[in-house]
C-alpha positions in Angstrom: 11.4 3.4 -20.8 8.2 2.0 -21.9 5.3 3.5 -20.5 3.5 0.4 -20.0 6.7 -0.7 -17.9 6.9 2.3 -16.0 2.8 2.3 -15.0 4.1 -1.7 -13.9 6.9 -0.5 -11.8 5.0 2.0 -10.2 1.7 -0.6 -8.9 4.3 -3.1 -7.8 6.2 -0.1 -6.0 3.2 1.8 -4.3 1.2 -1.1 -3.1 4.0 -2.3 -0.5 7.4 -0.5 -1.0 9.8 -3.1 1.0 8.4 -5.9 -1.1 8.1 -4.4 -4.1 11.8 -3.1 -3.6 12.5 -6.9 -2.9 11.0 -7.7 -6.3 12.2 -5.3 -8.3 15.6 -5.6 -7.1 15.9 -9.6 -7.5 14.3 -9.4 -10.9 17.0 -7.0 -12.0 19.9 -9.0 -10.8 17.9 -12.2 -12.6 18.0 -10.5 -15.7 21.4 -9.0 -15.7 22.7 -12.7 -14.7 20.7 -13.8 -17.1 21.9 -11.8 -20.2 25.4 -11.8 -18.9 25.7 -15.5 -19.0 26.1 -15.2 -15.1 24.2 -18.5 -13.5 25.2 -16.9 -10.2 23.7 -14.1 -10.2 20.6 -15.1 -12.4 19.7 -17.5 -9.4 20.4 -15.0 -6.7 18.4 -12.6 -8.5 15.6 -15.8 -9.0 15.5 -16.1 -5.0 15.8 -12.6 -4.1 12.5 -11.9 -6.6 10.7 -15.4 -4.8 11.2 -14.0 -1.2 9.8 -10.4 -2.5 7.0 -12.1 -3.9 6.4 -14.3 -0.9 6.6 -11.4 1.5 3.8 -9.4 -0.5 1.8 -12.4 -0.5 1.7 -12.9 3.3 1.7 -8.9 3.8 -1.8 -9.5 1.7 -3.5 -12.0 3.5 -2.7 -10.4 6.7 -4.4 -7.0 5.5 -7.5 -9.2 4.2 -7.6 -11.0 7.5 -7.8 -7.8 9.5 -10.6 -6.3 6.7 -12.4 -9.7 7.2 -12.2 -9.6 11.0 -13.8 -6.1 11.7 -15.9 -4.7 9.4 -16.2 -1.1 9.5 -19.2 0.9 11.0 -20.1 4.3 10.7 -22.6 5.8 13.0 -23.5 9.6 13.1 -25.4 10.7 16.8 -28.8 11.3 16.7 -29.9 15.1 16.5 -32.0 14.8 19.6 -28.6 14.2 21.8 -26.9 17.3 21.1 -27.9 20.5 22.5 -28.5 23.3 20.4 -25.7 26.0 20.0 -26.9 29.4 21.5 -27.2 32.4 19.3 -24.0 34.9 19.2 -25.1 38.3 19.0 -23.4 41.3 19.8 -23.6 43.7 22.2 -25.1 46.8 20.0 -27.9 44.2 18.9 -28.8 43.2 22.7 -29.6 46.7 23.3 
């Protein structure tokens, strides 16, 4: 397998596993149908691949909308709000 093709498949599958699986499944069916001359398998694979692309685009739009709604803000509490911790000393040192 071509290393470029393997990286492409990994990137497609890692982002969204379900839509990536559907997309790869559809493209595989379309390739088998196109090479073998079975146009029904090619058309079914093409439709499945389009469905996978549609699912991926809807998921990306949903993720972008959530990120834009709530910007993440990290705030550390002020140092004056926390009381200092007591010093730990063994009983031998106290005497």
